TORPA-4810 file (N, C-alpha, C, O; in nm, 3 decimals):
<nodes>
NODE_1_-8.271_6.815_2.720_-8.301_6.737_2.602_-8.452_6.734_2.582_-8.526_6.708_2.677_X
NODE_2_-8.497_6.760_2.462_-8.638_6.749_2.422_-8.647_6.624_2.333_-8.577_6.615_2.233_X
NODE_3_-8.732_6.530_2.370_-8.740_6.402_2.300_-8.876_6.386_2.234_-8.980_6.406_2.297_X
NODE_4_-8.875_6.350_2.106_-8.998_6.328_2.031_-9.011_6.179_2.002_-8.930_6.122_1.930_X
NODE_5_-9.114_6.117_2.061_-9.144_5.977_2.035_-9.239_5.970_1.916_-9.348_6.027_1.920_X
NODE_6_-9.197_5.903_1.811_-9.277_5.900_1.689_-9.241_6.018_1.601_-9.328_6.089_1.551_X
NODE_7_-9.112_6.038_1.584_-9.061_6.160_1.521_-9.074_6.163_1.370_-9.049_6.268_1.310_X
NODE_8_-9.114_6.054_1.307_-9.115_6.050_1.162_-9.245_6.093_1.096_-9.251_6.106_0.974_X
NODE_9_-9.349_6.116_1.176_-9.477_6.157_1.119_-9.487_6.307_1.099_-9.395_6.381_1.133_X
NODE_10_-9.598_6.349_1.043_-9.618_6.490_1.012_-9.606_6.580_1.135_-9.544_6.686_1.128_X
NODE_11_-9.665_6.539_1.247_-9.658_6.622_1.368_-9.517_6.622_1.424_-9.465_6.728_1.460_X
NODE_12_-9.453_6.506_1.430_-9.317_6.497_1.483_-9.218_6.580_1.405_-9.132_6.645_1.464_X
NODE_13_-9.228_6.579_1.274_-9.137_6.657_1.188_-9.156_6.806_1.211_-9.059_6.880_1.228_X
NODE_14_-9.281_6.851_1.211_-9.308_6.994_1.233_-9.269_7.038_1.374_-9.221_7.149_1.393_X
NODE_15_-9.290_6.950_1.472_-9.250_6.980_1.609_-9.099_6.995_1.618_-9.049_7.088_1.682_X
NODE_16_-9.024_6.905_1.555_-8.878_6.914_1.556_-8.830_7.046_1.497_-8.737_7.108_1.549_X
NODE_17_-8.893_7.091_1.391_-8.858_7.221_1.330_-8.886_7.334_1.429_-8.803_7.422_1.448_X
NODE_18_-9.003_7.330_1.492_-9.044_7.438_1.582_-8.959_7.444_1.709_-8.933_7.553_1.761_X
NODE_19_-8.916_7.329_1.759_-8.840_7.327_1.883_-8.705_7.399_1.872_-8.649_7.441_1.973_X
NODE_20_-8.654_7.414_1.752_-8.523_7.480_1.736_-8.528_7.626_1.780_-8.423_7.687_1.800_X
NODE_21_-8.646_7.683_1.794_-8.658_7.819_1.846_-8.627_7.823_1.996_-8.605_7.931_2.052_X
NODE_22_-8.625_7.705_2.061_-8.605_7.697_2.205_-8.481_7.619_2.247_-8.425_7.643_2.353_X
NODE_23_-8.439_7.524_2.163_-8.326_7.438_2.199_-8.265_7.375_2.074_-8.331_7.361_1.971_X
NODE_24_-8.140_7.337_2.086_-8.075_7.258_1.982_-8.060_7.113_2.025_-8.010_7.030_1.950_X
NODE_25_-8.103_7.084_2.148_-8.093_6.948_2.202_-8.225_6.874_2.180_-8.312_6.873_2.267_X
NODE_26_-8.238_6.813_2.062_-8.359_6.744_2.023_-8.324_6.600_1.988_-8.236_6.574_1.906_X
NODE_27_-8.395_6.507_2.053_-8.375_6.365_2.027_-8.497_6.313_1.950_-8.611_6.327_1.995_X
NODE_28_-8.471_6.252_1.836_-8.578_6.197_1.752_-8.579_6.045_1.769_-8.479_5.978_1.745_X
NODE_29_-8.694_5.992_1.811_-8.707_5.850_1.840_-8.813_5.789_1.749_-8.928_5.833_1.745_X
NODE_30_-8.772_5.687_1.678_-8.863_5.605_1.597_-8.786_5.481_1.554_-8.669_5.464_1.589_X
NODE_31_-8.851_5.395_1.477_-8.780_5.275_1.430_-8.661_5.313_1.344_-8.556_5.250_1.352_X
NODE_32_-8.678_5.414_1.261_-8.573_5.456_1.169_-8.573_5.609_1.162_-8.616_5.667_1.062_X
NODE_33_-8.526_5.675_1.268_-8.534_5.822_1.271_-8.445_5.887_1.165_-8.337_5.839_1.133_X
NODE_34_-8.495_5.997_1.113_-8.422_6.076_1.014_-8.408_6.218_1.068_-8.501_6.272_1.128_X
NODE_35_-8.292_6.278_1.046_-8.271_6.415_1.093_-8.367_6.512_1.026_-8.394_6.504_0.906_X
NODE_36_-8.418_6.603_1.107_-8.498_6.715_1.058_-8.411_6.839_1.062_-8.411_6.921_0.970_X
NODE_37_-8.335_6.852_1.172_-8.243_6.963_1.193_-8.101_6.907_1.201_-8.082_6.791_1.237_X
NODE_38_-8.006_6.987_1.169_-7.867_6.940_1.165_-7.819_6.884_1.299_-7.741_6.788_1.301_X
NODE_39_-7.865_6.943_1.411_-7.815_6.902_1.542_-7.898_6.792_1.608_-7.869_6.755_1.722_X
NODE_40_-7.998_6.740_1.541_-8.083_6.636_1.599_-8.002_6.513_1.639_-7.910_6.472_1.569_X
NODE_41_-8.038_6.456_1.754_-7.981_6.329_1.798_-8.079_6.219_1.757_-8.196_6.224_1.794_X
NODE_42_-8.032_6.122_1.683_-8.117_6.013_1.637_-8.110_5.897_1.735_-8.002_5.858_1.779_X
NODE_43_-8.226_5.841_1.768_-8.233_5.730_1.863_-8.329_5.625_1.807_-8.450_5.632_1.831_X
NODE_44_-8.275_5.528_1.732_-8.362_5.421_1.681_-8.411_5.334_1.796_-8.333_5.289_1.880_X
NODE_45_-8.543_5.310_1.799_-8.599_5.227_1.906_-8.735_5.175_1.866_-8.807_5.234_1.786_X
NODE_46_-8.769_5.062_1.924_-8.904_5.008_1.916_-8.976_5.065_2.037_-8.949_5.024_2.150_X
NODE_47_-9.068_5.159_2.016_-9.133_5.226_2.128_-9.225_5.133_2.208_-9.272_5.170_2.315_X
NODE_48_-9.250_5.013_2.156_-9.329_4.916_2.231_-9.243_4.832_2.324_-9.295_4.754_2.404_X
NODE_49_-9.112_4.846_2.315_-9.020_4.775_2.403_-8.991_4.866_2.523_-8.931_4.972_2.507_X
NODE_50_-9.033_4.824_2.641_-9.023_4.907_2.761_-8.879_4.951_2.789_-8.856_5.066_2.826_X
NODE_51_-8.784_4.862_2.773_-8.644_4.895_2.800_-8.592_4.998_2.700_-8.528_5.095_2.739_X
NODE_52_-8.618_4.977_2.571_-8.574_5.072_2.470_-8.641_5.208_2.489_-8.577_5.312_2.472_X
NODE_53_-8.767_5.206_2.524_-8.841_5.331_2.546_-8.782_5.408_2.663_-8.764_5.529_2.655_X
NODE_54_-8.751_5.339_2.771_-8.692_5.403_2.888_-8.557_5.465_2.854_-8.526_5.576_2.896_X
NODE_55_-8.476_5.392_2.778_-8.345_5.447_2.737_-8.362_5.569_2.647_-8.282_5.662_2.654_X
NODE_56_-8.464_5.567_2.564_-8.489_5.682_2.475_-8.529_5.805_2.555_-8.496_5.917_2.517_X
NODE_57_-8.601_5.785_2.665_-8.650_5.896_2.747_-8.545_5.945_2.846_-8.548_6.060_2.888_X
NODE_58_-8.454_5.857_2.885_-8.351_5.892_2.983_-8.278_6.020_2.943_-8.235_6.034_2.828_X
NODE_59_-8.264_6.113_3.036_-8.194_6.239_3.010_-8.280_6.347_2.949_-8.231_6.455_2.918_X
NODE_60_-8.408_6.319_2.931_-8.499_6.416_2.869_-8.563_6.505_2.975_-8.600_6.459_3.083_X
NODE_61_-8.575_6.633_2.942_-8.651_6.725_3.026_-8.798_6.718_2.988_-8.887_6.722_3.074_X
NODE_62_-8.823_6.707_2.858_-8.960_6.701_2.806_-8.968_6.590_2.701_-8.878_6.575_2.618_X
NODE_63_-9.076_6.513_2.707_-9.102_6.406_2.611_-9.233_6.437_2.540_-9.336_6.460_2.604_X
NODE_64_-9.228_6.438_2.408_-9.346_6.464_2.326_-9.390_6.332_2.262_-9.309_6.264_2.199_X
NODE_65_-9.517_6.297_2.278_-9.569_6.175_2.216_-9.645_6.216_2.090_-9.753_6.275_2.097_X
NODE_66_-9.587_6.182_1.975_-9.651_6.208_1.846_-9.664_6.078_1.767_-9.678_6.079_1.645_X
NODE_67_-9.660_5.967_1.839_-9.669_5.835_1.778_-9.804_5.821_1.708_-9.907_5.866_1.757_X
NODE_68_-9.802_5.757_1.593_-9.925_5.726_1.522_-9.929_5.578_1.489_-9.870_5.534_1.390_X
NODE_69_-9.999_5.502_1.572_-10.013_5.360_1.542_-10.109_5.342_1.424_-10.191_5.428_1.395_X
NODE_70_-10.095_5.228_1.358_-10.182_5.197_1.244_-10.327_5.224_1.281_-10.374_5.187_1.388_X
NODE_71_-10.398_5.289_1.189_-10.536_5.332_1.213_-10.632_5.214_1.200_-10.710_5.203_1.105_X
NODE_72_-10.623_5.126_1.298_-10.701_5.003_1.297_-10.736_4.972_1.443_-10.648_4.973_1.529_X
NODE_73_-10.862_4.944_1.470_-10.908_4.923_1.608_-10.825_4.816_1.680_-10.784_4.839_1.794_X
NODE_74_-10.801_4.703_1.618_-10.729_4.595_1.687_-10.587_4.638_1.725_-10.535_4.597_1.828_X
NODE_75_-10.524_4.720_1.641_-10.390_4.771_1.671_-10.397_4.870_1.786_-10.319_4.861_1.881_X
NODE_76_-10.489_4.964_1.777_-10.505_5.061_1.885_-10.531_4.990_2.017_-10.472_5.024_2.119_X
NODE_77_-10.619_4.891_2.015_-10.658_4.820_2.138_-10.538_4.750_2.202_-10.524_4.750_2.324_X
NODE_78_-10.453_4.693_2.121_-10.340_4.617_2.176_-10.218_4.705_2.206_-10.130_4.663_2.282_X
NODE_79_-10.210_4.824_2.149_-10.085_4.901_2.162_-10.095_5.028_2.246_-10.002_5.057_2.322_X
NODE_80_-10.202_5.105_2.235_-10.203_5.237_2.297_-10.185_5.234_2.448_-10.099_5.304_2.501_X
NODE_81_-10.263_5.155_2.518_-10.257_5.157_2.665_-10.123_5.105_2.717_-10.061_5.172_2.800_X
NODE_82_-10.074_4.990_2.671_-9.941_4.946_2.719_-9.831_5.047_2.686_-9.743_5.073_2.769_X
NODE_83_-9.836_5.104_2.567_-9.737_5.205_2.529_-9.742_5.323_2.625_-9.639_5.365_2.678_X
NODE_84_-9.862_5.376_2.648_-9.872_5.495_2.733_-9.834_5.465_2.877_-9.776_5.551_2.944_X
NODE_85_-9.866_5.346_2.927_-9.823_5.309_3.062_-9.671_5.309_3.072_-9.614_5.356_3.171_X
NODE_86_-9.605_5.256_2.969_-9.458_5.254_2.968_-9.401_5.396_2.958_-9.300_5.427_3.022_X
NODE_87_-9.464_5.481_2.878_-9.419_5.621_2.866_-9.431_5.691_3.001_-9.338_5.757_3.046_X
NODE_88_-9.546_5.675_3.065_-9.567_5.740_3.195_-9.467_5.690_3.299_-9.413_5.769_3.376_X
NODE_89_-9.443_5.559_3.301_-9.345_5.503_3.395_-9.206_5.560_3.369_-9.136_5.600_3.463_X
NODE_90_-9.166_5.564_3.242_-9.032_5.613_3.209_-9.019_5.763_3.238_-8.916_5.808_3.287_X
NODE_91_-9.123_5.839_3.209_-9.119_5.984_3.239_-9.106_6.007_3.389_-9.032_6.094_3.434_X
NODE_92_-9.180_5.928_3.467_-9.170_5.942_3.613_-9.031_5.900_3.660_-8.970_5.970_3.742_X
NODE_93_-8.981_5.788_3.610_-8.849_5.738_3.651_-8.739_5.840_3.619_-8.648_5.860_3.700_X
NODE_94_-8.748_5.903_3.502_-8.642_5.994_3.458_-8.676_6.141_3.482_-8.602_6.230_3.439_X
NODE_95_-8.788_6.165_3.551_-8.830_6.300_3.588_-8.846_6.392_3.467_-8.804_6.507_3.468_X
NODE_96_-8.908_6.338_3.364_-8.933_6.413_3.241_-9.080_6.456_3.236_-9.168_6.383_3.281_X
NODE_97_-9.104_6.572_3.183_-9.241_6.620_3.162_-9.293_6.558_3.033_-9.217_6.529_2.940_X
NODE_98_-9.424_6.537_3.029_-9.488_6.474_2.913_-9.579_6.572_2.842_-9.660_6.641_2.904_X
NODE_99_-9.566_6.576_2.710_-9.659_6.650_2.624_-9.718_6.547_2.530_-9.646_6.481_2.455_X
NODE_100_-9.851_6.534_2.533_-9.920_6.433_2.453_-10.003_6.501_2.346_-10.095_6.578_2.377_X
NODE_101_-9.972_6.474_2.221_-10.048_6.526_2.109_-10.164_6.430_2.085_-10.146_6.320_2.033_X
NODE_102_-10.282_6.473_2.122_-10.398_6.385_2.117_-10.490_6.428_2.003_-10.469_6.528_1.936_X
NODE_103_-10.594_6.347_1.985_-10.699_6.382_1.890_-10.829_6.399_1.968_-10.827_6.402_2.091_X
NODE_104_-10.940_6.408_1.901_-11.067_6.436_1.967_-11.154_6.312_1.986_-11.270_6.324_2.024_X
NODE_105_-11.100_6.195_1.962_-11.178_6.071_1.970_-11.241_6.050_2.108_-11.351_5.995_2.116_X
NODE_106_-11.175_6.090_2.213_-11.224_6.061_2.348_-11.333_6.157_2.395_-11.393_6.136_2.500_X
NODE_107_-11.360_6.262_2.318_-11.456_6.363_2.360_-11.591_6.344_2.295_-11.603_6.284_2.188_X
NODE_108_-11.691_6.397_2.360_-11.826_6.397_2.305_-11.834_6.508_2.201_-11.776_6.615_2.220_X
NODE_109_-11.904_6.484_2.094_-11.913_6.582_1.986_-11.965_6.717_2.034_-11.930_6.820_1.977_X
NODE_110_-12.049_6.719_2.136_-12.105_6.845_2.184_-12.002_6.932_2.254_-12.025_7.052_2.270_X
NODE_111_-11.888_6.876_2.296_-11.787_6.955_2.368_-11.673_7.000_2.278_-11.574_7.054_2.328_X
NODE_112_-11.682_6.981_2.149_-11.570_7.011_2.060_-11.550_7.160_2.035_-11.442_7.200_1.989_X
NODE_113_-11.649_7.243_2.062_-11.636_7.386_2.035_-11.537_7.454_2.129_-11.472_7.551_2.089_X
NODE_114_-11.523_7.405_2.251_-11.435_7.469_2.349_-11.366_7.360_2.431_-11.411_7.326_2.540_X
NODE_115_-11.258_7.306_2.378_-11.189_7.194_2.442_-11.089_7.245_2.545_-11.006_7.331_2.515_X
NODE_116_-11.097_7.191_2.666_-11.000_7.219_2.772_-10.967_7.087_2.840_-11.022_6.983_2.805_X
NODE_117_-10.876_7.090_2.938_-10.843_6.969_3.015_-10.965_6.919_3.092_-10.970_6.801_3.128_X
NODE_118_-11.061_7.006_3.119_-11.179_6.968_3.194_-11.293_6.920_3.103_-11.398_6.881_3.154_X
NODE_119_-11.275_6.923_2.972_-11.380_6.875_2.882_-11.413_6.730_2.918_-11.323_6.650_2.943_X
NODE_120_-11.542_6.697_2.920_-11.580_6.561_2.961_-11.529_6.455_2.862_-11.540_6.470_2.740_X
NODE_121_-11.474_6.350_2.919_-11.431_6.236_2.838_-11.555_6.150_2.818_-11.606_6.091_2.913_X
NODE_122_-11.601_6.143_2.696_-11.725_6.072_2.667_-11.720_6.026_2.521_-11.788_6.084_2.436_X
NODE_123_-11.642_5.923_2.492_-11.624_5.880_2.353_-11.750_5.821_2.292_-11.836_5.767_2.361_X
NODE_124_-11.758_5.833_2.161_-11.875_5.778_2.091_-11.833_5.670_1.990_-11.908_5.640_1.897_X
NODE_125_-11.713_5.613_2.008_-11.667_5.507_1.919_-11.573_5.414_1.994_-11.529_5.445_2.105_X
NODE_126_-11.542_5.299_1.935_-11.450_5.204_1.999_-11.309_5.263_2.007_-11.241_5.247_2.108_X
NODE_127_-11.265_5.330_1.901_-11.132_5.393_1.906_-11.132_5.506_2.009_-11.032_5.528_2.077_X
NODE_128_-11.243_5.576_2.019_-11.255_5.682_2.118_-11.243_5.628_2.260_-11.185_5.693_2.347_X
NODE_129_-11.298_5.508_2.283_-11.288_5.447_2.416_-11.142_5.417_2.451_-11.102_5.429_2.566_X
NODE_130_-11.065_5.378_2.352_-10.922_5.352_2.376_-10.851_5.483_2.410_-10.774_5.489_2.505_X
NODE_131_-10.877_5.587_2.331_-10.814_5.716_2.360_-10.860_5.770_2.494_-10.783_5.835_2.564_X
NODE_132_-10.985_5.745_2.531_-11.034_5.788_2.662_-10.954_5.720_2.773_-10.918_5.784_2.872_X
NODE_133_-10.927_5.592_2.756_-10.848_5.520_2.856_-10.707_5.578_2.865_-10.653_5.593_2.975_X
NODE_134_-10.647_5.611_2.751_-10.515_5.673_2.750_-10.520_5.808_2.821_-10.433_5.839_2.903_X
NODE_135_-10.621_5.888_2.792_-10.635_6.019_2.857_-10.650_6.004_3.008_-10.589_6.079_3.084_X
NODE_136_-10.728_5.907_3.051_-10.747_5.886_3.195_-10.616_5.845_3.262_-10.588_5.887_3.374_X
NODE_137_-10.537_5.763_3.195_-10.405_5.725_3.250_-10.318_5.848_3.270_-10.254_5.863_3.374_X
NODE_138_-10.315_5.935_3.172_-10.233_6.057_3.180_-10.283_6.147_3.292_-10.204_6.195_3.373_X
NODE_139_-10.413_6.170_3.298_-10.470_6.256_3.401_-10.447_6.199_3.540_-10.416_6.273_3.633_X
NODE_140_-10.463_6.067_3.555_-10.440_6.002_3.684_-10.294_6.018_3.726_-10.265_6.047_3.842_X
NODE_141_-10.202_6.000_3.633_-10.060_6.016_3.660_-10.029_6.159_3.703_-9.953_6.182_3.797_X
NODE_142_-10.089_6.254_3.635_-10.067_6.395_3.668_-10.121_6.427_3.807_-10.056_6.499_3.883_X
NODE_143_-10.238_6.376_3.841_-10.296_6.400_3.974_-10.207_6.339_4.083_-10.189_6.400_4.189_X
NODE_144_-10.152_6.219_4.058_-10.062_6.156_4.156_-9.939_6.244_4.180_-9.898_6.264_4.294_X
NODE_145_-9.881_6.296_4.072_-9.762_6.381_4.086_-9.795_6.508_4.163_-9.717_6.548_4.249_X
NODE_146_-9.907_6.570_4.134_-9.947_6.692_4.205_-9.970_6.662_4.352_-9.934_6.742_4.438_X
NODE_147_-10.031_6.549_4.380_-10.057_6.510_4.518_-9.926_6.491_4.594_-9.914_6.534_4.709_X
NODE_148_-9.828_6.426_4.531_-9.697_6.405_4.595_-9.626_6.537_4.619_-9.566_6.557_4.725_X
NODE_149_-9.632_6.629_4.522_-9.569_6.760_4.540_-9.636_6.835_4.655_-9.568_6.896_4.738_X
NODE_150_-9.768_6.831_4.659_-9.842_6.898_4.767_-9.807_6.838_4.902_-9.785_6.911_4.998_X
NODE_151_-9.801_6.705_4.909_-9.766_6.637_5.033_-9.626_6.675_5.079_-9.605_6.699_5.198_X
NODE_152_-9.530_6.681_4.986_-9.392_6.718_5.023_-9.387_6.861_5.074_-9.308_6.892_5.164_X
NODE_153_-9.468_6.950_5.018_-9.463_7.090_5.060_-9.524_7.108_5.198_-9.495_7.207_5.265_X
NODE_154_-9.607_7.014_5.244_-9.668_7.023_5.376_-9.578_6.967_5.486_-9.598_6.996_5.604_X
NODE_155_-9.478_6.886_5.447_-9.394_6.825_5.549_-9.265_6.901_5.569_-9.183_6.863_5.652_X
</nodes>
């Protein structure tokens, strides 16, 4: 199952279309999900509710985050980090891989020409600082998983 969190926005809709080249098992998650493809599974949920989010992710091989919270600093500040912590917890619990569609807010303008996972996180705005915190959570989670896999392979 491929699950799209925030499936009603421009990125989520285009992603749902593109995923059909690889699978017909696509779950669309939002407050009021609408089918993009005939075989889509609709899963209405409040993505800020940890229990609903976990149920939406359950059974997923890959989870795509295309959520777009209201473009307002106070909303971003109160929602992004708790949301992402819950996503990471649910992905770990259900052994799902995470794909995060991010923007460039967390990066320094000088590094925008060649963006990689190693690009320095150095935001120049308040919203960028929030996205930087989200990026650090994801990277920290990924490092923990790699460390556990490495440890298991040594024993």
